C-alpha positions as CSV (number, residue, x, y, z in Angstrom):
1,M,160.6,-209.4,-140.4
2,A,159.6,-205.8,-140.3
3,T,160.0,-203.6,-137.5
4,D,156.8,-201.8,-135.8
5,L,156.5,-197.9,-135.2
6,V,156.8,-196.7,-132.0
7,N,155.7,-193.2,-133.1
8,I,153.2,-192.5,-135.4
9,R,153.5,-189.1,-137.5
10,L,150.6,-187.8,-139.2
11,S,151.1,-186.1,-142.6
12,K,150.8,-182.0,-142.4
13,G,147.1,-182.1,-144.3
14,A,145.9,-185.0,-142.1
15,N,147.1,-183.1,-139.2
16,E,145.4,-180.0,-140.4
17,V,142.2,-181.9,-140.5
18,A,142.6,-183.4,-137.1
19,D,143.2,-179.9,-135.8
20,Q,140.3,-178.3,-137.5
21,L,138.1,-181.3,-135.9
22,V,139.5,-180.3,-132.5
23,A,138.9,-176.7,-133.0
24,T,135.2,-177.4,-133.8
25,G,134.8,-179.0,-130.5
26,Y,133.9,-182.6,-131.8
27,F,137.2,-183.9,-130.4
28,D,139.5,-183.0,-127.5
29,Y,142.4,-184.2,-129.0
30,A,144.0,-184.7,-132.3
31,T,144.9,-188.4,-131.3
32,T,141.2,-188.7,-130.8
33,A,140.6,-187.7,-134.0
34,A,142.9,-189.5,-135.6
35,K,141.4,-192.5,-134.1
36,F,138.0,-191.7,-135.6
37,A,139.6,-191.3,-138.8
38,L,141.1,-194.7,-138.8
39,A,137.8,-196.2,-137.8
40,Y,136.3,-193.8,-140.6
41,A,138.7,-195.2,-143.3
42,L,138.0,-198.7,-142.1
43,K,134.2,-198.6,-142.2
44,N,133.7,-196.3,-145.2
45,H,136.9,-197.0,-147.5
46,F,137.8,-200.5,-146.6
47,D,138.3,-201.9,-150.1
48,E,139.8,-198.6,-151.2
49,I,143.0,-198.6,-149.2
50,N,145.8,-201.0,-148.5
51,P,147.5,-199.9,-145.4
52,E,150.5,-201.9,-146.5
53,T,151.3,-199.9,-149.6
54,Y,149.5,-196.8,-148.9
55,P,152.0,-193.4,-149.6
56,I,152.0,-191.2,-146.8
57,P,152.4,-187.7,-148.5
58,D,154.8,-186.5,-145.9
59,S,155.9,-186.6,-142.2
60,E,155.4,-182.9,-141.2
61,G,152.4,-183.6,-138.9
62,N,152.4,-183.9,-135.2
63,N,154.1,-187.2,-133.8
64,Y,152.2,-189.4,-131.3
65,N,154.0,-192.2,-129.4
66,V,152.0,-195.4,-130.1
67,G,151.0,-195.4,-126.4
68,S,148.9,-192.2,-126.5
69,I,147.2,-194.0,-129.6
70,D,146.9,-197.6,-128.5
71,S,147.5,-197.5,-124.5
72,D,144.9,-200.6,-124.0
73,G,146.2,-202.4,-127.3
74,Q,142.6,-202.5,-128.9
75,I,143.7,-201.0,-132.1
76,S,146.7,-203.4,-132.6
77,A,144.1,-206.0,-131.6
78,L,141.7,-204.9,-134.2
79,L,144.0,-204.4,-137.1
80,R,145.9,-208.0,-136.5
81,A,142.3,-209.4,-137.1
82,L,141.6,-207.4,-140.0
83,Y,145.0,-208.2,-141.6
84,P,145.8,-211.4,-140.2
85,S,149.2,-211.6,-142.1
86,M,150.3,-208.4,-140.9
87,N,153.1,-208.2,-138.3
88,T,153.4,-204.6,-137.5
89,P,150.4,-202.9,-136.8
90,Y,151.4,-199.5,-136.4
91,P,152.4,-198.7,-139.7
92,Y,148.9,-199.6,-140.9
93,A,147.3,-197.6,-138.4
94,R,149.4,-194.6,-139.5
95,A,148.4,-195.1,-143.0
96,L,144.8,-195.7,-142.1
97,M,144.9,-192.2,-140.0
98,V,146.4,-190.5,-142.5
99,F,143.9,-191.9,-145.4
100,G,141.1,-191.2,-143.0
101,L,141.4,-187.9,-142.2
102,T,142.4,-187.2,-145.9
103,K,138.7,-188.3,-146.8
104,I,137.2,-186.3,-143.9
105,G,139.1,-183.2,-144.9
106,E,137.9,-183.9,-148.8
107,R,134.2,-184.2,-147.4
108,I,134.6,-181.2,-145.3
109,E,135.8,-179.4,-148.4
110,R,133.1,-180.9,-150.7
111,D,130.1,-180.3,-148.2
112,G,131.1,-178.2,-145.3
113,L,131.7,-179.2,-142.1
114,Q,128.5,-181.4,-140.7
115,S,127.9,-182.9,-137.7
116,I,130.2,-185.7,-136.6
117,S,127.3,-188.0,-136.9
118,A,127.1,-187.5,-140.6
119,F,130.6,-189.4,-140.9
120,L,129.3,-192.4,-139.7
121,D,126.4,-192.8,-142.5
């Protein structure tokens, strides 16, 4: 049986996007931006990513305890509902956060920084 993560470390590039979103005032904390990116990945790119096999490019970003990411267990519950055969939700959460932040970063590079609501389309 696979072991779940107790800490979630973003990639360097994903961390930079989270920091950029915080610097613009869209989010108060990088953890909030990362959770938004997880939701963004699920909503807009669900069929493009398999969180079980997504290769995280590096582990050079900030490191967060899962308690600061999922203090109420709702992310874990959501991921268990979406991926019922999965036993360890936090590697999935990490993959989705990194993927989502990467996609948001690509979109910012392409279209410029828009309102956060533009990412909800």
